[in-house]
Steps between C-alpha positions, in 0.01 A plus 500: 500500500165612644498808281584293191217255566253785552607659173436175314156482660418855393622435145275194480201706606579781258545258211174327587316835517647622169414172325144514635461861387635423152268201464198706603592789272608331178350154541647159422446300183236232541759259364704546818200453730415145399471247223253349255343180628646203314841662444725320750825311534518121518743304718700205371706240686711201408754250629843477341865413533807721513821343364858611472553582866852477640426243770247728676184316395269269693644214706376143505261596777281662232349183357270694268802648322657159445174362365457802271849455357430133440171577325665766285775263389246231416307746282827569320562130443741437789384236746642590844346415835456776759720299736787536254473878482763666715561856392506835676476692172119483476229671704118476496329837472162663473452730203244781511393767251226757450297488179370849416166557324488512121808278476549327163668174413873553452531781753777466758472530878746535785498207741599467866677188623542386862652188652278227648769275651815553701713658226749753630513716189347518151780722371605413145211256442281450194127438518392201289180503298216553749125510435314783673140429600209726585218433747322311221789249496574580137848582368513872417878548464830315479805626690872437447822697517799624696427594860608836644530479880647836598681342793735221598601266778839331533606258773836346589628340818194606695528863389222660297465821297152597378345792315121548464294182452675257264215248509269709282540690175341604171516406135445812292255438216539132582141388439330470163123538498334206326142624465333839479298635790137580425396809696130584508405849614143518370235377742157397378604611153473873568651592837848548643569508871757733650650395838653755736829409667377660824122469522342826609144624455597862436764412240266253336230766468748749353612248237138435402431870472810558285431208266137598450601859424743384232287211365129557576405183312714285730259536792773423750376375835676425828411146604683545831796689645747309283317404180367727225283363218542679166291428189688497171305713246418333171723750318799393714466121488702477179782699659496382863870572554455868414193529723682348802807715435288819504338396828837418658637845413219689673621676817317460830603644841503190726368529852730396783385372835686643796769258610814509711744214450736433791798265484594449862817304417660776293326797662347613168170688491329585171179700482276478194191699412356793689545380859333723761518504878232622738576727793737310727761557771815290508733472800832334438793430732781251541638320804857374474623237744872427520625204707872461556632192682858482620633164623748519789714214630510439878825333595542358863810566705783248485430384856151372408595299189608166660261460800293200393125556515549857614735576214426817305443501120507749220159628393370743234283780639284692248431867563215645296435866432161603353438837345162623372476792259155636414456761227250778535160414353442677167144599411361543148157639420345457155187679382209343311589416141874485550693274263768242566753750363396743776547224758845415365603863502397529864679178596817614326504813712536286813755270322286187505648188339318315222427201721344731758289646217372150427388455862336843498311423178378173652382684807317765295335225295379324817366831628286529185663824385688359200265478202699253293576131480818423693686209340781352709744273313 
């Protein structure tokens, strides 16, 4: 098991190193490094009802569901008080969807549905017509359709069988966009702003250099580590899509800051970038303490059992045996400029577990010899 975990750790490092090398050699498309300012998703939310449930909907404790059913029936011309509603085939739900940029009226979206009340399962339900609102409180889409849960829950005589989460599901292409989304990418009538996913001064400078080399008239300028201001030449304003597409397809080698991500729960260590270690000595050893307790029963002789206050009684006597095993201390010496891969190779020689590697990395970081950001999850 120790060997298997170490192999996984080494593979992670090798993959990280190969990816970094490939990115530095061939570069990455600017399109994959960020996005144009103004091009973004929009979040929608609504409140609706699921009908057609087989007695697994909300109970009478969910007063909002009863009131919603009453209001729905009144809108349909049926006058029923909420006190007269007594059905477990209906459930109140929240409906959410993501509205992508450049969406036009009539486009369809997938919607997510989740229960708000005490419904046991939404399996087999149908979402009734639901208005989806944006942050501006305007209706941007209408949702309706058959719900796909991907799970179930059945109960009988106190027994229950459940798979996945039956109180949430999706309606594929269940929302119809009502109005087109206006996306503005031009700033001040002549500029576009490119935003890096991971702000970095070096990467930002490289993008500026690449864009200016391909389009001298753009006069690209890095506003900060994450924003690049690009002027749209007069000759390109009539064909802005083509101009942005040509910029997005330029290749730039992104710079990576040195980071080591440690997940202490799973024992996973991932190294990214060119992580270097200064000259350092590491001593590592384990102490194993084993405590065995055996409980013995002390039984008095028959002559002492019935003697009143001086009568003997049966007692339990614990006997504890403590053993201490201490491994020999293993020493590792790393020279100036050694990498994390060199450290791992040295630790593997002394058969160090991944969790011990995490402790060693933390110690090296505290000693100031690890030149990378150590992120512990």
